[in-house]
Every structure is written in structure tokens, then in C-alpha cells.
Backbone bond lengths (Angstrom), bond angles and torsions (degrees), N, CA, C in turn:
res aa  C-N    CA-C-N  psi(-1)  N-CA   C-N-CA  omega(-1)  CA-C   N-CA-C  phi
1 X - - - 1.572 - - 1.454 108.91 -
2 X 1.396 110.59 141.19 1.393 117.69 178.41 1.569 116.42 -64.40
3 X 1.205 127.84 135.85 1.448 134.69 -176.11 1.506 106.29 -94.00
4 X 1.280 118.19 117.92 1.465 126.32 171.91 1.536 107.09 -110.25
5 X 1.371 118.14 153.83 1.529 118.08 -173.42 1.401 111.61 -129.25
6 X 1.337 120.11 136.72 1.518 123.28 176.88 1.621 106.37 -97.75
7 X 1.170 113.74 127.81 1.448 119.32 -170.75 1.663 105.57 -111.82
8 X 1.200 111.63 119.20 1.667 121.65 178.17 1.490 109.63 49.99
9 X 1.353 119.06 33.65 1.564 126.19 175.31 1.627 106.59 59.65
10 X 1.247 118.07 21.79 1.535 121.83 -175.15 1.546 110.63 -121.55
11 X 1.219 117.47 -41.58 1.547 113.98 -167.93 1.572 105.92 -137.26
12 X 1.252 115.66 141.60 1.540 124.14 174.89 1.442 105.53 -98.37
13 X 1.292 111.68 136.54 1.616 116.16 168.84 1.610 109.75 -114.05
14 X 1.206 106.01 124.46 1.468 118.17 177.15 1.453 110.88 -101.44
15 X 1.388 125.21 94.59 1.399 126.23 -173.84 1.512 114.85 -62.67
16 X 1.444 119.07 -37.23 1.426 122.50 -179.83 1.451 116.23 -67.93
17 X 1.469 106.66 -30.33 1.564 111.52 -174.33 1.649 109.05 -100.46
18 X 1.331 113.09 -4.45 1.499 122.75 179.53 1.446 115.52 60.68
19 X 1.331 118.92 44.81 1.452 119.65 -171.77 1.467 112.50 -142.82
20 X 1.348 116.90 156.85 1.492 123.30 -179.35 1.576 100.28 -115.08
21 X 1.287 113.15 136.37 1.550 115.78 179.48 1.732 106.96 -136.34
22 X 1.280 112.05 116.86 1.499 114.82 177.49 1.465 110.17 -67.29
23 X 1.403 119.70 151.29 1.394 126.37 -176.88 1.420 110.89 -122.04
24 X 1.382 120.78 162.50 1.411 127.42 -177.47 1.500 111.14 54.83
25 X 1.437 115.06 -135.14 1.505 118.26 -174.31 1.527 109.05 -105.39
26 X 1.181 118.59 18.74 1.484 118.83 -179.76 1.513 114.32 -76.48
27 X 1.329 114.95 146.44 1.595 120.85 -174.78 1.568 102.91 -70.19
28 X 1.237 108.90 162.52 1.519 121.39 179.85 1.563 110.09 126.62
29 X 1.306 112.71 165.89 1.423 120.70 173.20 1.454 111.86 -120.86
30 X 1.310 120.30 159.34 1.488 123.55 172.74 1.519 104.29 -68.85
31 X 1.366 113.82 135.03 1.374 123.50 -172.45 1.541 111.30 -132.48
32 X 1.271 120.83 122.33 1.465 126.12 168.67 1.507 115.42 -82.13
33 X 1.323 112.08 135.61 1.464 121.23 -179.01 1.583 108.66 -106.17
34 X 1.370 120.06 147.00 1.410 115.94 174.12 1.515 104.78 -82.68
35 X 1.270 114.78 167.50 1.579 125.96 -164.34 1.528 109.62 -57.24
36 X 1.326 119.08 -50.54 1.511 119.42 179.90 1.449 113.99 -62.68
37 X 1.337 119.19 -35.91 1.394 129.05 179.61 1.534 111.15 -63.73
38 X 1.347 112.40 -46.42 1.541 117.48 175.69 1.542 112.68 -67.84
39 X 1.310 116.57 -31.83 1.314 116.03 172.74 1.499 120.66 -66.28
40 X 1.356 116.57 -38.46 1.414 126.59 179.89 1.638 105.20 -69.42
41 X 1.291 119.33 -40.99 1.442 119.59 177.23 1.526 109.53 -63.14
42 X 1.369 121.53 -46.06 1.496 125.59 -179.82 1.590 108.57 -61.88
43 X 1.311 120.36 -32.14 1.446 124.89 175.03 1.476 111.51 -62.05
44 X 1.357 110.83 -49.50 1.488 114.69 -177.35 1.535 113.13 -63.71
45 X 1.359 116.29 -35.37 1.375 121.91 179.40 1.421 114.15 -69.00
46 X 1.360 115.77 -42.38 1.492 122.14 -178.62 1.522 110.45 -68.52
47 X 1.386 117.13 -21.82 1.448 123.74 -178.79 1.546 110.82 -113.83
48 X 1.351 115.27 30.49 1.459 119.40 -176.05 1.650 109.19 -53.76
49 X 1.330 116.55 137.89 1.489 121.78 -178.03 1.414 117.09 77.44
50 X 1.546 117.11 1.68 1.363 121.06 174.32 1.556 106.55 -124.51
51 X 1.303 115.10 155.50 1.403 122.23 173.86 1.557 115.06 -78.88
52 X 1.169 120.05 127.20 1.482 124.78 175.44 1.524 111.33 -105.03
53 X 1.303 113.17 116.96 1.427 123.79 -166.12 1.643 107.07 -78.31
54 X 1.365 113.54 158.33 1.476 112.03 179.09 1.459 118.65 -65.61
55 X 1.384 114.40 -23.70 1.554 118.37 171.54 1.518 110.23 -64.83
56 X 1.434 115.67 -40.03 1.473 116.36 -178.43 1.524 110.79 -65.47
57 X 1.296 122.73 -40.44 1.464 127.50 169.78 1.516 107.75 -56.01
58 X 1.151 121.25 -52.30 1.530 119.87 -175.93 1.594 109.37 -55.06
59 X 1.345 108.49 -49.27 1.510 115.66 -176.48 1.547 114.33 -65.14
60 X 1.243 114.08 -50.96 1.482 114.72 -177.17 1.535 118.79 -77.85
61 X 1.353 113.75 -24.05 1.545 118.67 -175.88 1.492 110.61 -95.69
62 X 1.346 115.23 -26.72 1.546 117.24 -176.39 1.408 115.09 -132.96
63 X 1.330 125.47 -55.41 1.463 129.14 -166.24 1.759 108.68 -64.18
64 X 1.297 110.72 -40.55 1.385 111.37 -179.44 1.564 119.54 -64.34
65 X 1.406 107.03 -19.90 1.561 114.15 177.28 1.595 104.54 -111.32
66 X 1.390 121.17 29.86 1.406 119.67 160.32 1.504 111.19 80.37
67 X 1.286 114.78 9.53 1.599 118.56 179.25 1.489 106.85 -105.61
68 X 1.451 122.78 141.71 1.344 130.87 173.91 1.548 109.79 -126.75
69 X 1.287 110.90 121.78 1.457 118.74 -178.79 1.470 112.42 -119.97
70 X 1.355 113.88 169.08 1.443 122.03 176.92 1.542 111.42 -86.39
71 X 1.326 125.12 164.52 1.528 127.86 -178.56 1.512 102.74 -68.69
72 X 1.281 119.63 -28.27 1.475 123.36 179.94 1.497 111.37 -64.13
73 X 1.379 115.86 -40.68 1.422 122.51 179.13 1.528 109.17 -63.62
74 X 1.311 114.33 -43.08 1.440 122.49 -176.58 1.563 107.46 -58.88
75 X 1.307 113.33 -47.34 1.520 120.75 -174.47 1.521 105.53 -59.31
76 X 1.365 114.95 -46.65 1.476 120.57 -172.91 1.541 112.82 -66.80
77 X 1.429 111.68 -29.26 1.387 113.50 173.45 1.572 122.74 -73.77
78 X 1.441 104.47 -26.07 1.461 108.70 173.97 1.476 108.01 -77.07
79 X 1.375 121.08 -38.39 1.339 121.53 174.06 1.593 114.45 -52.84
80 X 1.362 115.18 -43.56 1.389 120.72 178.16 1.482 110.51 -64.61
81 X 1.366 120.50 -33.63 1.475 123.08 176.47 1.391 108.93 -64.77
82 X 1.307 119.50 -46.50 1.491 119.85 179.97 1.555 111.60 -61.76
83 X 1.267 120.89 -35.65 1.411 122.47 -177.67 1.460 110.48 -71.28
84 X 1.420 114.85 -36.82 1.508 123.28 179.56 1.405 111.10 -65.05
85 X 1.389 121.59 -38.60 1.392 124.62 178.68 1.511 111.80 -64.88
86 X 1.279 112.77 -46.36 1.570 123.72 173.61 1.432 113.02 -53.31
87 X 1.325 114.17 -42.97 1.389 118.79 -172.72 1.581 111.82 -74.28
88 X 1.475 107.49 -29.52 1.489 107.29 175.48 1.530 116.87 -84.94
89 X 1.287 114.12 -2.54 1.466 120.61 175.30 1.547 120.47 115.77
90 X 1.304 112.68 5.96 1.394 128.11 178.01 1.509 112.34 -96.24
91 X 1.346 116.65 155.48 1.449 123.75 176.79 1.561 107.89 -77.80
92 X 1.383 116.38 139.64 1.495 120.17 177.79 1.552 107.37 -64.41
93 X 1.426 114.76 -24.37 1.546 120.07 -169.52 1.457 108.87 -74.85
94 X 1.326 122.76 0.22 1.465 120.77 -179.28 1.500 111.61 -73.28
95 X 1.432 115.47 -10.94 1.395 122.67 172.71 1.436 108.35 -101.88
96 X 1.225 119.35 120.20 1.495 122.43 -177.49 1.471 112.56 -113.61
97 X 1.496 114.90 127.85 1.405 117.01 176.16 1.429 112.56 -87.29
98 X 1.350 113.78 130.70 1.521 119.70 179.18 1.555 104.63 -104.38
99 X 1.254 117.88 104.18 1.460 124.88 -177.55 1.510 115.73 -38.14
100 X 1.291 125.46 130.37 1.397 135.09 -178.30 1.605 112.32 52.36
101 X 1.337 115.50 12.64 1.543 113.97 177.71 1.590 110.55 -118.97
102 X 1.275 113.38 -48.16 1.470 118.65 -176.20 1.423 119.60 151.60
103 X 1.215 120.49 -142.10 1.529 121.72 -177.94 1.473 112.35 -127.46
104 X 1.252 122.32 160.05 1.481 128.17 173.75 1.565 115.13 -159.03
105 X 1.319 118.51 155.42 1.362 122.58 171.59 1.502 108.80 -66.63
106 X 1.323 112.09 142.61 1.525 120.42 176.27 1.515 107.50 -60.85
107 X 1.335 117.94 141.09 1.486 120.37 176.55 1.441 121.71 -62.46
108 X 1.421 111.52 -19.00 1.492 120.10 174.14 1.531 113.89 -74.86
109 X 1.256 116.38 -12.75 1.589 120.50 -166.89 1.558 101.60 -82.47
110 X 1.199 118.31 130.24 1.462 128.55 171.83 1.555 112.56 -97.72
111 X 1.221 118.94 119.45 1.561 122.80 177.89 1.582 109.01 -125.34
112 X 1.315 106.23 132.77 1.462 121.57 -177.80 1.431 114.30 -133.45
113 X 1.417 120.57 146.62 1.412 121.40 170.02 1.519 106.31 -59.49
114 X 1.355 114.37 139.22 1.490 118.08 -179.00 1.551 112.47 -97.30
115 X 1.258 122.91 133.63 1.428 128.18 -175.22 1.567 99.03 -120.86
116 X 1.410 121.93 115.31 1.471 121.49 175.28 1.476 104.77 -67.58
117 X 1.354 111.89 159.34 1.437 126.07 -173.32 1.555 111.14 -61.58
118 X 1.148 118.47 -32.55 1.477 117.03 177.39 1.542 112.26 -76.57
119 X 1.214 117.97 -30.56 1.496 124.20 172.19 1.541 112.11 -66.11
120 X 1.343 113.56 -38.27 1.400 122.36 -179.45 1.510 108.80 -62.57
121 X 1.347 112.93 -50.76 1.549 117.95 177.95 1.586 115.17 -50.99
122 X 1.298 108.68 -44.51 1.542 118.51 -178.12 1.551 109.90 -63.60
123 X 1.301 116.51 -47.46 1.451 122.56 177.87 1.604 107.22 -60.82
124 X 1.277 123.30 -39.06 1.538 118.39 -172.61 1.518 105.26 -73.86
125 X 1.306 128.57 -13.28 1.397 127.31 178.00 1.504 113.08 -94.45
126 X 1.208 119.68 0.28 1.512 126.20 -179.45 1.525 102.48 -82.30
127 X 1.443 117.56 170.51 1.363 120.59 176.45 1.564 112.57 -69.84
128 X 1.168 118.10 -41.54 1.491 125.92 -178.61 1.437 113.01 -124.58
129 X 1.358 124.20 94.48 1.390 129.23 -179.20 1.633 106.60 -59.43
130 X 1.220 104.74 134.16 1.503 115.60 176.06 1.582 115.89 -83.64
131 X 1.268 124.51 127.10 1.396 116.14 -175.22 1.513 102.60 -89.96
132 X 1.337 110.93 159.25 1.453 124.37 -179.41 1.507 114.49 -85.21
133 X 1.404 119.41 107.12 1.421 121.05 -172.81 1.619 111.07 -70.46
134 X 1.279 115.22 161.39 1.442 114.50 173.71 1.526 112.34 -91.55
135 X 1.238 118.21 174.61 1.460 116.99 -176.89 1.397 114.59 -73.15
136 X 1.380 123.40 -32.77 1.455 129.27 171.93 1.535 113.62 -126.74
137 X 1.300 109.15 148.00 1.609 113.38 179.89 1.487 112.79 -52.14
138 X 1.399 117.07 -35.45 1.396 121.94 -172.83 1.438 120.98 -62.75
139 X 1.533 115.29 -19.07 1.332 120.59 -179.33 1.543 111.48 -86.03
140 X 1.310 122.67 151.30 1.484 120.70 173.17 1.449 111.17 -84.05
141 X 1.351 116.44 147.25 1.452 122.46 -173.87 1.575 105.70 -81.70
142 X 1.313 113.78 143.16 1.595 118.11 -179.34 1.457 105.27 -143.61
143 X 1.284 114.81 145.85 1.528 119.83 165.63 1.455 110.13 -71.09
144 X 1.347 113.34 132.85 1.556 115.88 172.38 1.449 112.62 -110.37
145 X 1.292 113.75 141.33 1.544 119.41 -178.10 1.455 103.59 -94.32
146 X 1.316 110.81 128.79 1.510 115.26 -174.90 1.524 106.39 -108.81
147 X 1.331 119.72 137.93 1.458 125.81 -174.41 1.566 104.48 -127.26
148 X 1.378 108.18 132.76 1.506 117.88 173.48 1.457 110.68 83.11
149 X 1.331 120.72 171.14 1.408 126.15 -176.66 1.564 111.05 -111.19
150 X 1.268 116.55 127.59 1.415 123.82 -175.32 1.598 108.23 -69.27
151 X 1.309 111.98 134.80 1.385 115.12 172.51 1.533 110.56 -90.22
152 X 1.365 113.05 134.45 1.494 113.67 179.50 1.492 108.65 -121.76
153 X 1.417 117.09 120.19 1.301 121.64 175.64 1.616 106.91 -155.79
154 X 1.256 110.66 164.68 1.486 122.10 -169.79 1.597 104.05 -83.49
155 X 1.319 119.78 122.74 1.450 123.12 -175.50 1.538 108.48 -117.42
156 X 1.387 114.80 15.93 1.399 114.89 -171.69 1.606 110.28 -62.99
157 X 1.413 113.72 -39.77 1.424 113.41 177.51 1.521 113.67 -76.51
158 X 1.375 116.68 -31.85 1.479 119.42 -179.80 1.603 109.05 -66.42
159 X 1.362 113.51 -26.16 1.525 122.77 172.76 1.527 111.74 -55.66
160 X 1.365 115.27 -51.26 1.304 117.72 -176.87 1.479 116.15 -71.11
161 X 1.372 118.00 -25.44 1.439 123.11 168.59 1.519 114.89 -67.52
162 X 1.403 109.73 -37.87 1.412 117.46 172.05 1.438 119.11 -52.70
163 X 1.381 111.21 -47.36 1.474 113.90 174.31 1.474 118.10 -55.91
164 X 1.368 119.24 -42.27 1.391 124.29 -177.73 1.610 102.05 -66.68
165 X 1.190 117.94 -45.54 1.486 118.98 -176.18 1.513 109.83 -63.67
166 X 1.335 121.18 -36.47 1.552 118.07 174.51 1.525 111.42 -67.39
167 X 1.328 119.38 -40.77 1.383 119.33 -171.51 1.590 106.53 -74.61
168 X 1.199 118.90 -29.68 1.490 123.36 178.05 1.521 110.80 -74.45
169 X 1.296 118.78 -26.69 1.443 124.41 173.69 1.463 111.35 -70.43
170 X 1.288 115.27 -41.96 1.514 120.44 177.58 1.472 110.85 -65.24
171 X 1.289 118.55 -29.40 1.458 122.37 172.39 1.425 125.40 -92.07
172 X 1.444 111.02 7.94 1.494 124.21 -179.92 1.499 109.55 51.06
173 X 1.348 118.59 49.21 1.332 125.46 169.00 1.510 106.70 -116.71
174 X 1.477 109.53 146.67 1.521 112.46 175.49 1.452 110.43 -91.41
175 X 1.320 114.16 124.86 1.434 122.03 175.40 1.570 109.10 -150.47
176 X 1.239 114.60 133.25 1.546 117.55 178.76 1.415 110.40 -121.47
177 X 1.288 113.44 171.22 1.415 123.43 -176.53 1.510 114.32 -64.96
178 X 1.447 122.24 -45.63 1.412 127.71 173.13 1.498 111.69 -52.20
179 X 1.453 112.28 -46.86 1.476 114.20 -173.37 1.532 109.30 -67.20
180 X 1.309 122.29 -34.31 1.378 121.19 -179.46 1.563 111.45 -73.96
181 X 1.290 119.89 -40.38 1.437 118.73 -178.07 1.447 113.55 -75.58
182 X 1.360 120.73 -41.21 1.504 127.68 -178.19 1.488 113.59 -83.41
183 X 1.240 118.91 -28.32 1.583 119.68 -172.30 1.539 107.26 -124.65
184 X 1.305 117.68 45.44 1.541 113.57 -169.07 1.513 106.13 -73.14
185 X 1.376 123.22 -26.83 1.491 124.58 178.57 1.482 105.72 -66.76
186 X 1.244 121.92 -41.67 1.448 126.25 174.37 1.377 116.89 -54.73
187 X 1.402 115.81 -47.57 1.430 124.44 177.89 1.459 112.33 -68.19
188 X 1.300 122.12 -38.05 1.483 123.97 175.82 1.586 111.76 -65.34
189 X 1.418 114.14 -29.79 1.401 120.37 -179.96 1.607 111.41 -59.18
190 X 1.453 116.18 -26.87 1.433 117.39 -179.44 1.506 114.09 -77.65
191 X 1.316 115.83 -8.45 1.537 122.67 -179.81 1.557 106.77 -111.80
192 X 1.342 115.97 153.45 1.329 122.45 174.93 1.466 110.71 -133.68
193 X 1.302 121.88 152.52 1.510 127.27 179.35 1.515 100.85 -80.02
194 X 1.431 109.92 113.97 1.360 119.46 -175.35 1.506 112.45 -94.71
195 X 1.336 118.40 -41.72 1.473 119.43 179.36 1.458 105.10 -166.33
196 X 1.348 114.88 170.51 1.475 124.69 174.53 1.617 103.80 -117.19
197 X 1.338 116.09 126.34 1.486 117.58 -167.94 1.540 105.16 -150.33
198 X 1.335 120.17 127.22 1.455 125.50 178.87 1.515 110.40 50.46
199 X 1.218 120.03 45.31 1.477 125.08 177.70 1.617 113.79 76.44
200 X 1.301 113.59 4.42 1.567 118.66 -174.72 1.548 105.42 -104.62
201 X 1.497 108.74 142.17 1.355 113.16 166.03 1.556 109.11 -95.38
202 X 1.285 119.33 119.42 1.427 120.54 -170.28 1.507 112.45 -107.48
203 X 1.353 111.60 117.99 1.466 120.88 -177.64 1.530 105.34 -102.96
204 X 1.327 123.54 139.31 1.432 128.57 -179.55 1.501 99.95 -129.72
205 X 1.413 113.67 163.37 1.453 125.83 168.33 1.484 111.28 -59.37
206 X 1.372 118.71 130.88 1.474 122.70 178.78 1.593 109.05 -59.27
207 X 1.349 112.71 -37.70 1.532 115.52 -173.16 1.410 111.97 -75.05
208 X 1.337 119.91 -4.23 1.532 120.36 -176.48 1.531 103.17 -103.78
209 X 1.358 114.20 110.45 1.509 121.21 178.42 1.522 111.65 -84.16
210 X 1.246 123.02 -12.33 1.468 120.30 -171.10 1.539 103.34 -96.03
211 X 1.342 114.78 87.77 1.399 120.85 -177.58 1.527 116.19 -87.10
212 X 1.292 114.73 -10.60 1.453 117.08 -173.71 1.595 105.40 -74.07
213 X 1.317 117.57 -32.75 1.460 120.10 -179.47 1.594 113.31 -56.41
214 X 1.424 106.76 -38.93 1.601 112.21 -178.71 1.471 110.24 -64.86
215 X 1.332 115.63 -42.16 1.563 120.16 179.44 1.515 106.44 -62.28
216 X 1.255 120.54 -45.26 1.529 126.37 -174.27 1.676 103.40 -65.86
217 X 1.310 118.63 -36.84 1.328 124.42 -176.99 1.530 111.35 -63.20
218 X 1.390 109.64 -50.51 1.447 118.72 -177.41 1.594 108.94 -63.81
219 X 1.242 118.77 -42.80 1.445 128.15 -177.30 1.684 105.99 -60.66
220 X 1.343 112.48 -53.17 1.410 121.86 -169.33 1.514 106.99 -60.26
221 X 1.365 116.93 -42.63 1.485 122.63 -172.71 1.533 111.07 -94.40
222 X 1.417 118.85 8.71 1.471 117.26 -178.53 1.383 117.91 50.56
223 X 1.323 118.83 43.22 1.419 122.65 179.96 1.509 113.13 -85.08
224 X 1.367 118.42 123.06 1.400 120.45 -169.66 1.623 103.08 -137.48
225 X 1.472 111.35 162.56 1.475 113.91 -179.32 1.573 103.57 -131.78
226 X 1.338 114.90 11.07 1.501 121.08 179.40 1.514 112.71 -59.47
227 X 1.301 117.34 118.00 1.454 119.81 -176.76 1.497 119.67 86.73
228 X 1.357 110.31 -0.07 1.460 113.21 -176.74 1.564 106.59 -119.20
229 X 1.453 112.36 151.60 1.444 114.68 -179.34 1.536 105.40 -92.14
230 X 1.156 120.56 -9.40 1.464 123.62 -179.15 1.678 103.58 -87.91
231 X 1.340 113.77 66.66 1.484 121.18 -170.20 1.593 109.51 -107.19
232 X 1.183 119.32 18.40 1.489 120.29 -177.81 1.620 107.76 -118.23
233 X 1.222 122.37 107.34 1.426 130.87 -171.40 1.485 114.09 -104.67
234 X 1.437 119.01 115.51 1.429 123.61 176.74 1.604 104.13 -98.98
235 X 1.311 116.02 106.16 1.573 114.49 -173.48 1.504 111.56 -109.38
236 X 1.271 120.55 128.35 1.392 126.45 173.74 1.515 105.07 -116.52
237 X 1.360 116.00 142.04 1.495 122.51 170.82 1.429 109.09 -143.44
238 X 1.380 113.77 136.72 1.431 119.83 176.68 1.487 111.18 -73.22
239 X 1.332 117.08 163.64 1.426 122.97 -168.45 1.452 111.94 -63.70
240 X 1.286 122.15 -31.79 1.545 125.13 176.46 1.477 113.01 -85.42
241 X 1.397 112.18 -7.39 1.547 114.53 -175.58 1.561 116.29 62.05
242 X 1.334 116.44 25.36 1.459 120.75 174.97 1.388 108.26 -72.13
243 X 1.360 121.94 -30.54 1.457 115.62 -177.91 1.583 105.09 -150.56
244 X 1.303 114.78 148.33 1.508 121.38 -174.79 1.510 101.85 -137.45
245 X 1.385 109.94 146.32 1.388 120.40 177.28 1.577 111.25 -123.32
246 X 1.337 116.12 128.20 1.476 118.65 176.69 1.544 109.22 -118.93
247 X 1.296 114.93 128.50 1.479 125.26 179.33 1.575 102.39 -107.33
248 X 1.286 111.34 109.93 1.471 116.41 176.78 1.660 115.70 -93.41
249 X 1.204 119.82 118.26 1.537 117.89 -175.26 1.509 103.54 -126.30
250 X 1.354 113.19 161.75 1.478 118.34 174.23 1.494 107.69 -93.16
251 X 1.278 126.72 11.87 1.573 129.07 175.52 1.495 107.81 -161.34
252 X 1.263 113.24 153.64 1.455 119.81 -179.37 1.624 105.46 -89.93
253 X 1.490 112.08 -16.16 1.347 113.52 -178.47 1.648 109.32 -95.39
254 X 1.309 114.04 92.71 1.457 114.76 -179.35 1.462 119.67 -59.76
255 X 1.268 116.69 131.36 1.402 123.79 173.60 1.428 119.22 -151.41
256 X 1.345 118.38 -176.02 1.616 113.60 179.60 1.541 111.64 -67.55
257 X 1.364 118.00 -16.61 1.456 114.27 176.33 1.465 118.92 -91.80
258 X 1.520 115.39 -9.17 1.409 123.29 179.46 1.491 115.07 -58.19
259 X 1.277 123.84 133.59 1.447 130.87 -179.05 1.651 101.87 -99.16
260 X 1.339 119.82 124.84 1.395 119.94 176.39 1.523 112.38 -137.49
261 X 1.232 122.51 160.27 1.504 123.23 173.16 1.545 103.93 -148.16
262 X 1.324 111.24 167.86 1.455 119.63 -171.38 1.570 115.21 -121.53
263 X 1.247 118.82 144.74 1.508 117.55 172.63 1.587 103.15 -140.10
264 X 1.386 105.41 146.59 1.502 115.56 -176.37 1.561 105.53 -125.96
265 X 1.312 113.45 140.90 1.464 126.20 178.08 1.518 111.79 -123.23
266 X 1.335 118.48 118.71 1.491 119.35 175.39 1.509 107.87 -117.49
267 X 1.339 113.49 122.43 1.542 110.35 177.14 1.370 116.12 -81.56
268 X 1.443 109.46 125.69 1.444 118.64 175.66 1.660 110.09 93.49
269 X 1.337 118.18 -3.73 1.410 115.12 -174.42 1.483 106.70 -97.64
270 X 1.410 116.04 144.49 1.494 115.50 178.46 1.525 104.30 -152.89
271 X 1.299 114.61 169.70 1.558 123.27 -171.91 1.476 106.37 -104.50
272 X 1.362 115.92 128.89 1.472 116.33 177.88 1.585 108.02 -76.17
């Protein structure tokens, strides 16, 4: 059975669906997380009251799945996680930075296994109701009052759309979920196959005529697709090159079955 988590009696985290959902009357909106961000949050929850090192994040969130990213990409995903928690109704400060060691959840944060209201009703009718354990033995067990009915649906495809939306927001471009799904050919028309480099098919915006900077960016950051099926890159770079977005996909023909991931590069930005 999939484990879902209630954070501070305010937000439910669904790891398999990569989303945060406010419960009860608390403020906040349902928020989709990209896959690496979701893995980072799950790692922090599974190691509550312990420090998770940067190497552990790299290993669990990327390397074990055959993906290698830069430190800058890691920092941007942690930034996205903090923003996602805030959007769902939690404080960004629940994630604490331990200098030169890593990250951990704040000691004030309460995390419990989440049981939807309809499951709680079924349990109450059995001979011996099972109590809901906490994530770590160090926390005290408390009953939690659930409000509302949890919606259950598959967000695997919405997750991929969410990654595109997040990347476009960073680049100040307007793109929505319906536009991507229903007008995918029109979207791809705005990109052209620029070159093939290090096993990657590199697509850049047609309106951007300065192609040399894309080649220099790929070389400088040692970006390669050798040995990876995610060899189609849609690259967007702002005019000042302060930030760059790369959408990695396993095909240039975007569809419901296309697998994609996102990477963000911010020049000069670092995590303390």
C-alpha cells in the first residue's frame, strides 16, 4: 500500500502522484511537484530528525535512476520544493539548511501517515482498529481529525505538463496545460533542430538567432546524452543568459507517452 503523509495537519503529500494537497479549511492550493523535487521531499520525510547530505540527495533523487545533474540543478530543485510547500500552505522554513552538512526537516514539523476519511471509517468497523503510526519513533502518536474527501486520480501525465509550466514560468513565457496537450505541434513549431552534439538532438527557439551561445553553454556544462534515451533537448535561454531551461525528452514528438524531465541553470546563484 502506498504511503501518503500528513504534514503539520495542513497538507497531504502524495509521493506517487508528486503533489501536495491542503486539507480542511487551511489556506493554500493543490501543488504539483516535478519528480526530483518529490523524491527530495520524500527523502527528508523518511529521515526526519536526521540531516540528509547533498550526496544522499544526488544518489536517491537522480543517480539511482541513471540521471546525472549539476550542483546548481540540485539547488534549484530545493528552491522549487520550498516554493511548492509555501504554495500548498506550509512555511518554507520547515526545511532547514545545516551549513556544510545538508538539509533536514525542522524539529517543529509534525509528520504522520495519512489515512483518508473513507479508510478511517472502514478501520473503525473492524474488530481491532489500527492506529496510525508516526514517521519516526521519536514523535508522539496523536489522533488526527480528517476533513473532506480525498480525491484520487492519476496525475502522471499532469506531472509532465507541470514540469513544462514551471520551466516556462522561470523564463517568463506564457504556456498552459491545454496549450501543450492540444496544440503540441504548434508548440514544436516554435523550436528548430539546431544541432546534434554529444549524442543530443538540440532544439532551440526559432526566434533566437544567436546559436553559438547554446553550443558554448552545452560545452561549458558538459551536457551529454550518450547512453541515455532522454536525448532530445529543448533549450531556452534568456537574452542575458542569467538562466537557462532544458527540457529533456525521449522523443521530439510530444505525446501522452513521452517521458520528460527538466533542468534549470542559474548563473552565479548558489545555496548557502
